[in-house]
KEGU-257028 format. One line per field, with one value per residue: residue in three letters; x, y, z of N, C-alpha, C, O in turn; residue number from 1. Coordinates in Angstrom, 3 decimals, always signed. Atoms other than C-alpha are relative to their C-alpha. Layout:
BEGIN
res: [ALA;...]
n.x: [X;...]
n.y: [Y;...]
n.z: [Z;...]
ca.x: [X;...]
ca.y: [Y;...]
ca.z: [Z;...]
c.x: [X;...]
c.y: [Y;...]
c.z: [Z;...]
o.x: [X;...]
o.y: [Y;...]
o.z: [Z;...]
n: [NUM;...]
//
This chain:
BEGIN
res: [UNK;UNK;UNK;UNK;UNK;UNK;UNK;UNK;UNK;UNK;UNK;UNK;UNK;UNK;UNK;UNK;UNK;UNK;UNK;UNK;UNK;UNK;UNK;UNK;UNK;UNK;UNK;UNK;UNK;UNK;UNK;UNK;UNK;UNK;UNK;UNK;UNK;UNK;UNK;UNK;UNK;UNK;UNK;UNK;UNK;UNK;UNK;UNK;UNK;UNK;UNK;UNK;UNK;UNK;UNK;UNK;UNK;UNK;UNK;UNK;UNK;UNK;UNK;UNK;UNK;UNK;UNK;UNK;UNK;UNK;UNK;UNK;UNK;UNK]
n.x: [+0.387;-0.229;-0.035;+1.149;+0.023;-1.788;+0.714;+0.909;-1.039;-0.624;+1.674;+0.428;-0.588;+0.198;-1.248;-0.115;+0.001;+1.295;+0.544;+1.305;-0.292;+0.388;+1.104;-0.632;+0.108;-1.161;-1.008;-0.165;-0.280;-0.665;+0.757;+0.468;-0.456;-1.054;+1.008;+0.403;-1.274;-0.165;+0.536;-0.441;-1.711;+0.235;+1.124;-0.580;-0.866;-1.373;+0.435;-0.840;+0.171;+1.218;+0.239;-1.462;+0.338;+1.254;-0.687;-1.074;+1.097;+0.210;-1.493;-0.232;+0.236;-0.638;-1.524;+0.650;+0.277;-1.886;-1.191;+0.234;-0.400;-0.991;-0.812;+0.371;-0.022;+1.163]
n.y: [-1.566;-1.230;+0.467;-0.449;-1.314;-0.938;-0.671;-0.667;-1.209;+0.121;+0.187;-0.349;-0.918;-0.428;+0.542;-0.780;-1.347;+0.107;-1.186;+0.095;-0.021;+1.241;-0.134;-0.069;+1.125;-0.037;-0.604;+0.820;+0.726;+0.228;+0.198;+1.722;+0.920;+0.369;+1.518;+1.334;+1.718;-0.339;+1.399;+1.371;+0.289;-0.134;+1.627;+1.279;-0.420;-1.648;-0.570;-0.946;+0.275;-0.905;-0.929;-1.092;-0.143;-1.038;-0.516;-0.347;+0.313;-1.419;-1.291;+0.326;-1.193;-0.646;-0.099;+0.251;-0.799;-0.693;+0.402;-0.740;-1.907;-0.291;-0.093;-1.228;-1.234;-0.826]
n.z: [-0.196;+1.059;+1.438;+0.597;-0.308;+0.768;+1.541;+0.404;-0.195;+1.322;+0.632;-0.340;+0.070;+1.278;+1.009;+1.225;-0.665;+0.498;-1.088;-0.630;-1.080;+0.533;-0.565;-2.208;-0.802;+0.419;-1.523;-1.407;+0.648;-0.996;-0.744;+0.197;+0.023;-1.050;-1.285;+0.821;+0.103;-1.452;-0.576;+0.684;-1.313;-1.135;-0.283;-0.562;-1.338;+0.546;-1.062;+0.100;+1.199;-0.142;-0.357;+1.498;+0.923;+0.109;+0.044;+1.381;+1.227;-0.325;+0.583;+1.176;+1.275;-0.122;+0.154;+0.654;-0.108;-0.280;+0.968;+1.474;-0.409;-0.381;+1.229;+1.423;-0.192;-0.267]
ca.x: [-0.027;+2.226;+3.992;+0.678;+0.499;+4.290;+2.295;-0.526;+1.393;+3.794;+0.291;+0.076;+2.903;+2.400;+4.908;+3.878;+4.060;+0.416;-0.409;-4.201;-4.930;-5.468;-8.582;-9.166;-10.115;-6.338;-4.776;-6.491;-5.580;-2.625;-3.908;-6.252;-4.280;-1.741;-5.082;-5.947;-2.131;-2.277;-5.305;-4.295;-0.587;-2.906;-5.595;-2.174;-0.733;+2.171;+1.066;+4.507;+3.828;+0.274;+1.550;+4.998;+2.309;-0.197;+2.472;+4.044;-0.071;-0.460;+3.290;+3.787;+2.008;+3.506;+7.039;+6.168;+5.247;+8.680;+10.738;+9.173;+9.609;+12.958;+14.001;+11.758;+12.096;+9.617]
ca.y: [+0.127;+2.382;+1.210;+2.749;+6.025;+6.980;+6.412;+7.937;+10.932;+10.657;+10.826;+14.204;+15.953;+17.905;+15.878;+17.421;+20.961;+21.011;+23.692;+22.101;+21.596;+17.641;+16.750;+17.142;+13.491;+13.172;+14.422;+12.025;+9.112;+8.881;+9.224;+6.385;+4.038;+4.662;+3.892;+0.784;-0.999;+0.977;-1.186;-4.375;-4.065;-3.515;-7.113;-8.716;-7.600;-5.075;-2.629;-0.705;-1.449;-0.020;+2.852;+4.052;+3.158;+5.397;+7.982;+7.719;+7.639;+11.210;+12.913;+11.536;+14.640;+16.954;+15.766;+15.365;+18.818;+20.655;+18.430;+19.918;+23.474;+22.649;+21.357;+23.779;+26.901;+28.765]
ca.z: [-0.181;+0.089;-3.185;-4.182;-2.194;-3.529;-7.057;-6.869;-4.911;-8.337;-10.253;-8.613;-10.624;-13.840;-16.176;-18.838;-17.721;-19.196;-16.266;-16.051;-12.358;-11.451;-9.862;-5.580;-5.151;-6.599;-3.309;-0.957;-3.190;-0.808;+2.149;+1.077;+0.322;+3.704;+6.092;+3.889;+4.018;+8.421;+8.605;+6.849;+9.505;+12.280;+11.526;+11.048;+14.888;+12.762;+15.430;+14.172;+10.103;+10.757;+12.063;+9.257;+6.761;+8.068;+8.714;+4.892;+3.021;+5.720;+4.306;+1.148;-0.550;+1.492;+1.228;-2.028;-2.119;-0.424;-2.966;-6.577;-4.661;-3.744;-7.045;-9.731;-7.362;-5.988]
c.x: [+1.089;+1.032;-1.121;-0.158;+0.943;-0.612;-0.930;+0.528;+0.840;-1.125;+0.139;+0.853;-0.590;+1.394;+0.222;+0.445;-0.897;-0.875;-1.659;+0.380;-0.256;-1.080;-0.070;-0.160;+1.342;+0.559;-0.955;-0.249;+1.279;-0.225;-0.483;+0.577;+1.222;-1.058;+0.253;+1.126;-0.168;-1.621;+0.372;+0.912;-1.387;-1.002;+1.416;+0.713;+1.234;-0.664;+1.456;+0.009;-1.496;+0.950;+1.264;-1.522;-1.344;+0.156;-0.013;-1.624;-0.098;+1.285;+0.380;-0.018;+0.920;+1.322;+0.004;-0.217;+2.002;+0.615;-0.320;+0.127;+1.538;+1.157;-0.518;+0.082;-1.424;-1.617]
c.y: [+1.289;+0.282;+1.289;+1.210;+0.841;+0.133;+0.643;+1.751;+0.581;+0.337;+1.513;+1.444;+0.232;-0.095;+1.302;+1.484;+0.585;+1.781;-0.398;-1.052;-1.987;-0.265;-0.337;-1.596;-0.934;-0.394;-0.786;-1.693;-0.720;-0.306;-0.990;-1.461;-0.610;-0.380;-1.336;-0.909;+0.493;-1.274;-1.530;-0.103;-0.273;-1.279;-0.861;+0.087;+0.491;+0.631;+1.515;+0.354;+1.172;+1.624;+0.851;-0.122;+1.324;+1.345;+0.557;+0.495;+1.619;+1.050;-0.236;+1.780;+1.067;-0.094;+0.229;+1.840;+1.347;-0.303;+0.757;+1.251;+0.035;-0.402;+0.536;+1.603;+0.246;+0.914]
c.z: [+0.201;-1.240;-0.565;+0.296;-0.275;-1.598;-0.175;+0.719;-1.118;-1.099;+0.036;-0.981;-1.837;-0.749;-0.843;-0.309;-0.761;+0.822;+0.412;+1.598;+0.303;+1.282;+1.685;+0.517;-0.741;+0.710;+1.552;-0.387;+1.247;+1.000;+0.490;+0.393;+2.003;+1.097;-0.882;+0.667;+1.802;+0.015;+0.001;+1.885;+0.868;+0.073;+0.296;+0.586;-0.948;+0.212;-0.769;-1.568;-0.151;+0.376;-0.369;-0.825;+0.393;+0.035;-1.512;-1.165;+1.012;-0.572;-0.472;-1.109;+0.720;+0.138;-1.793;-0.702;-0.570;-1.284;-1.486;+0.427;+0.485;-1.598;-1.805;+0.626;+0.415;-0.926]
o.x: [+1.085;+1.156;-0.700;-0.347;+0.883;-0.530;-0.954;+0.459;+0.747;-0.466;+0.238;+0.474;-1.070;+2.303;+1.026;+1.042;-0.499;-1.629;-2.176;+1.303;-0.552;-0.921;+0.719;+0.291;+1.131;+1.118;-0.745;-1.041;+1.093;-0.233;-0.190;+0.315;+1.515;-0.958;+1.395;+0.986;-0.167;-1.585;+0.430;+0.608;-1.800;-1.285;+1.542;+1.822;+2.191;-1.641;+1.196;+0.505;-1.587;+0.639;+1.545;-2.068;-2.043;-0.764;-0.361;-1.434;-0.090;+1.174;+1.550;+0.725;+1.876;+1.934;+0.515;+0.200;+2.740;+0.909;+0.630;+0.373;+1.995;+2.236;+0.006;-0.046;-2.439;-2.419]
o.y: [+2.298;+1.445;+2.314;+1.915;+2.070;+1.140;+1.194;+2.755;+1.803;+0.751;+1.897;+2.614;-0.575;+0.732;+2.227;+1.777;+1.587;+2.669;+0.192;-1.834;-2.605;+0.274;-1.004;-1.938;-2.119;-1.491;-0.592;-2.401;-1.784;-1.526;-1.657;-2.265;-1.679;-1.360;-1.795;-1.943;-0.600;-2.433;-2.253;-0.577;-1.420;-1.665;-1.691;-0.198;-0.007;+0.614;+2.717;+1.457;+2.250;+2.455;+1.957;+0.976;+2.040;+2.085;+1.688;+0.998;+2.535;+2.271;-0.016;+2.397;+1.396;+0.913;+1.334;+2.018;+1.806;+0.595;+1.396;+2.069;+1.127;+0.039;+0.407;+2.536;-0.337;+1.571]
o.z: [-0.505;-1.623;-1.100;-0.695;-0.270;-2.302;-1.275;+0.010;-1.236;-2.052;-1.130;-0.935;-2.632;-0.823;-0.964;-1.345;-1.355;+0.425;+1.361;+1.824;-0.719;+2.377;+2.355;+1.610;-1.002;+0.700;+2.749;+0.235;+1.837;+1.157;+1.482;+1.288;+2.539;+1.835;-0.905;+1.320;+2.368;+0.427;+0.995;+2.979;+0.692;+1.207;+1.197;+0.133;-0.355;-0.537;-0.816;-1.797;-0.738;-0.477;+0.092;-0.719;-0.324;-0.313;-1.854;-2.272;+0.190;-0.681;-0.158;-1.871;+0.017;+0.494;-1.977;-1.846;-1.442;-2.073;-1.937;-0.459;+0.822;-1.994;-2.912;-0.166;+0.034;-0.262]
n: [1;2;3;4;5;6;7;8;9;10;11;12;13;14;15;16;17;18;19;20;21;22;23;24;25;26;27;28;29;30;31;32;33;34;35;36;37;38;39;40;41;42;43;44;45;46;47;48;49;50;51;52;53;54;55;56;57;58;59;60;61;62;63;64;65;66;67;68;69;70;71;72;73;74]
//
């Protein structure tokens, strides 16, 4: 699920430089994948991985925006 969260976050980047905005629901996908991964891990009694998956899903969009700003400039 963390891989899907990362892939959905990378899909938010405008790779073709078209300038068209992404739909709002796409910004919720990484968090949803992180939450789903956390639930699956918690059901398997892997509480550490559940916490890591949830945190990754919540933070991946914010980290991606910082990385894009650093690379492309403000």
